[in-house]
N, C-alpha and C positions, 0 to 999 in steps of 0.2 A: 261496199267494203265487205270482204269475206270474214266470217267468224273464225277466230283462231281456234285450232283444235284443242281439245281438253288434254292436258298433259298428265301422265302418270297413271290415270285411271282407265281400265279397259272400257271400251264403248262399242256399241253395235255399229256396223257399217250399214250402208243403204241396203245391201243384200241381206244383212242380218235382221234389219227391221222388217223387211219383206217376209222373211221366213218366220219371224216371230208373229207377225200378223196372220200368216197362213196357218201356223200351228194353233193359234187361238181360234180361228174359224173352224179348223178341223175338229178341235175339241168340243166346241159348241154343237157342231153338226152331229158328232158321234152321240152326244147326250140326247139331242132331239130325235135322231133317227134310230138310236140304239144300235149303232154300227160299231162293232169291235175293230173293223179294218180302219175306219177313220180315226179311232182312238189310238191305234198303233202308229199310224202316220204322225199324229200329233205328238206322241211320246218320242218318236224318232227325231222329229224336228227339235224338240226340247233337248234331247240328248246331244244333238249337234251343237246347239247353242251353248249348252253347259261345257262341252269339250272346248269350244272356242274361248269361253271366258277363262277356263283353267289354263289353256295354252298361253293366252295373252298375259295372265297374271304371273306366270313363271318366267316370262321373258325379261331380260335386262338389256340395257343399252350396250351394244357391242361395237360401237363406232365412234371415234373422235373426229371432229371436223374443225378446221380453221378456215376463216374467210380472208382472202386477200383481194384488194381492189387494184385493177390496172391503173386507175387514176381516181383519187377521191375528189378531184376537181376536173371537170371536163366541160368543154364548150358545147353549145347546141350543135347537134350534128356530128359530134365527136364520138370516139370509141370508148364507151363506158362498159368495161368488161369486169365481171366478178368471177373469181375462181375459188372453188371449195376444194380443199385438200384434207385428207384424213387417213386413218389407219384403223383396221379392225383389231379390237382387243381380244376377241374370241371368235370362234366360228359363228358366222352370222346367217340368219335366214334371209328370205326375200325381204328387202327393205324399200320403202318409198321415202325419198328426201324431198321436202318442200321448203323452199326459201321464200320468206315474205319479202316483197318488193314494194317500194313506195307506200310504206305504212299500211300494208295489207291490201292495197287496191289491186295489186297484181301478185303473181306467184310464179316461181320457177320450180318445176317438178322433174325429178329423176327417179328411175327405178334401178335398184342395185341387186344383182343376182347373189345367191348364196356364195360366200367367200370363206376361205380358211383364215385362221388367226394370223395377224401380222401382215395382211395384204394392204398395200397402199391403194388409195382411191383418189380420183381427181375428176371434177366436173366444172364446167364453166358456162356462163350465159352472159348476155348483154342486157344492160338496163336501158330503158327508153331515154333517148336524149333529144327527142323532137321538140321539147319545150323546156324552158329554163325553170329552175326551182330547186328545192331541197328534197332529195330522195332518201328515205330511211330504209335501209336494207337489213333484214333479219328480224327476229331470230330465225334459226333453222330448226325445222321439226323433222325428226326421224320417226317413221311409222312402221311398226311390225304388225302384220295381219296373219291370222291363223290360216292353215292350209285350205280351208273352205271359203275364206274371204268373208267370214261372218262377224268377227270381233277384231278390233285393232287396239293398239296401245301406242301412245305418242310420247316422245321425249324432246325437250327443247335443248339445243346445244348452241353454245356461242351467244354473243350479245348482238348488238346492232352496230351498223356502220352508216355514217352519214356521207352521202355522195352529193356534191353540189354541182348542178348543171348550170354553168355560167352562160350569159348571153353570147351570141356569136360576135366575134371581133373582126372588123374589116381593117385591112392595111391601108391607111390614108396618110396624107401629108400632115405633119403637125401644125397646129394653129400658130399664127404669128405671135411672137413674144410681146407682152405688154410691159408697161412701166412697172417698176417694182416697189416704189415707195421707199421710205428710209429703212434700211436693214439695221439689225442690231450691231453695235460696235464690236461685239464678240463673235459675230457671224463668221463661219468658216465655210469653205467649199471652193469649187472651181471658180476662177476669175472669168466671168462671162459678161459680154457687153449688154448694157441696158440703156434706155433713152433718158433716164433722169440724171441730173447733175449730182452724181454721188461719188465721183472719184476723178482720176486723171484722165486726160483725153486719150482715147484709144484709136478712133477712126471716124471716117465719114461714110454715110450710106444714103441711098435714096429715101426720100420721105415716103411714109406709108400712112394710110388713113388711120386716125387715132393718135398719131404722134403729137406731142406737145409742140405747138408752133414756136414756143420760146426756144426750142432746141435747134431751130433751123439756122444753119451757118450761111448767112447771107452773102458774104464775099465769095465763098466757093460756089454757092448756087448761081451767082451772077456770071462767074467764069464758065460754068458748065452748061448754063441754060436750063437747069433742072434743079428742083429743090433738094438740098442735101441736109441731112440731120447729123448733128454731132453725137457720137457714141462715146460714152465714158465707161470706165472700168469699175466694176463693183463686185462684191463677194458673190452675189447670186441674183438671179432674176426674181421677180415677185411670184407668189403662188398663183397658178392658174386655177380658176374656178369654173366648174360645169354646173350651171343652174338648171336642174332637171324639174320640169313642170310635171307634177303628179296630180293635177286637178283633173277629175274625170270628165268634166264638161268639154274639154278640148280634144278628146280622144275617142276612137273606137278601139276594139281589141287589137286589130292589125297595126294601127298607127302607134299604139302604145308600145307594142313589142319592137317596132321599128325605132322608136325613140330610145328605148333601153339599149338596143344595139348601137345606135349612134353615140350615146353617152359612153358606152364601154369602148368604142373605137377611138373616140377623141381622148379618153383617159389613157388608153394604151399608147397612142401616138405621143402624147405629152411625156409619158414615162420613158419611152424610148429615146426621146430627145433630152432627157435628164432635167425636165422641168417639174418642180413640185406641183402637185395637183390635188384637188379635193372636189367632192360632189356635194352640192347642197340642194335639197328638194324644197319645193314650195310648201310642203307640210312642216318644214322646220328641221328635218333630219340632216345631219352632216356626216359624210363618209370620208374620214381622213385618218391617216396614220403616218408618222415620220419614218424615214428609212426606206430600205429596199423593198419591204413588204407592203408598201402603201397601195400598189396596184392590186395585190391579192385581196386586200380588205375591200377595195372599191368594187371589184368584180364579184366578190362573194355577196356583198350587200345588194348589188344590182340584180343578182340572181333571184332575189326574193322580194324586191320592192314591188308594190302594187299601187294602183290609183287610190288616192285618198280624198275623202270628203272635206278634210281640213284644208283651208286656204289661208296661209300666212304669208302670201307673196309680198304684201306691203312691209311687214316686219322684217322678212328676210332681205328684201332689197335695201331697206334702210341700214341694216347691220352690215351688209356687204359694201355699201357706198361709203360708210364711215370707217371701214377697216384700213389700217395701214399695211403696206407690204403686199397689197393685192395686185396681181398682174392682169392678164387678159381674162375675159369672161366669154364662155360659150353657153348660150341659152338654148336648151333643147325642149321643144314643145310639140304639140300636135298641130292644131290650126291656130296660128297666132291671133290673139284677140287684143283689144286695146290695152288691157291690164298688163300683159306680158311685154308688149311693145313699149309701153311707158316705162316699165321696169328696166328694159334693156337700154332705153335712152338715158334713164337716170344713171345707170351704171357706166354708160359710155362717155360720161363727161370728161374723164381723163384716162380712159382705158380702151383697149381694143375689144370690141364686142361683136360677136357673130350670133345670128339666130339660125337654129336648125329646125325646120318645120317638116313634119311627117304627114300633114294633111293640108289640102289647099285652103287658102283663106284670101279674102278680099281686103283685109285690114292693111292700110299702108304702113310701111316701116321706115319711111324716110331714107336717110343715107346709110342705115345699118345694113350690112350685107346679110342676105338671107340664103341659106342652103335649102333649096326646095327638094326634099327627099320624097315627095309624093308623086312627082312627075317622072322620075327616072331613078335608077339605083343610087343609093346613098353615096357610094364610093365615087361614082362619076360626078354627082352633084357637088360633093364636098371638094374634091380635087380641082374641079373647074372653077368653083367660086374662090377657092384658096389662091389659085394662080391668077385669077382676074383681078383680085384686090390686093396685089402685092406692090403695085406702083401707085404713084400719086396721081390723082385726078382733080382738076380744078373745082368741079362741082362738089366733090366730097370735102375738099379743103375748105371751101366757103361755108359749107353746112356745119362742119365740125368747129370751125373758128367762131361761127355765130353762136354755137351752143356753149362756148367757153366764156362768153361775155356775160 
């Protein structure tokens, strides 16, 4: 990380330090050799340095700048553009403008020619969006250097701006709706179909893995030759939960980033289909906010989440299993191990559960659908699995029915 420049006080540039060292050497040489010519050169160098300090001391900031961001929230690979706009308050000398980027790890630099008072200036640059995270942009430093380039003076203008680079979001099919549990008597919202006996009869639909067998409408199923489930009307579906595995033992760097993208994509698809959603990590963190800004909070938190040594998977699973009003669950992990598969099975007792894996694993998952994002692109793997598991299959039904007893 680069050292921030000293503000307000004149200081030597690299060229100035070189000249100062040369002047000192000439002065020592003139004393040792008794050479007046060397002494004159040393005095000339000292005079140039003195002129530089006097010039820099008399300078004042002659430029005002304001920073505007094309987008304070941008996805990985997006256009993160910063624009600096300002105006000279007086005739300005040659100026160098340095904008600190990513907390000083990078910098954007511009040179400004001498301008008359009242001249508008504008400069822009792009911040790196190749990885997710929080980028701190600013402050901006204006540097004036004497005509010989020996002494400079810096001014800091403006504050800092936070730019959040969110994970990449893929367009995928939304997960299937799960049962909602008992809603509040005062719950409001669109009248949406759910599979629990919560209201008046609405319609019949084909059975899907994870549906409560008690909701099967046997007379209609016998007539049609396929299992049909009674759908009732209720104020709203249950809240969908994305269980994000943040244990470092199941990931490498690439698979963890893929898991973050998968969680962000599932959350976005749920939001588009007007399903309430939250993200819960195995470290015990919960990303949730009511209302239209719920997705913004989730994506902002996913932008900075990291692998955690803390493992509270058992506590998190127990809390989710006992929660009322919980709908479908999507478990996002690296290489599925026994612990995460057992957690998914426990949550799937009455809910639709899907596992998203970003690393290959030999751990059996039983009848729980697995989206294998390690073998092919996540979008293709998700959409294929989502379409494959939308219809009833006898093996799935027997397995799920057995787990309910």
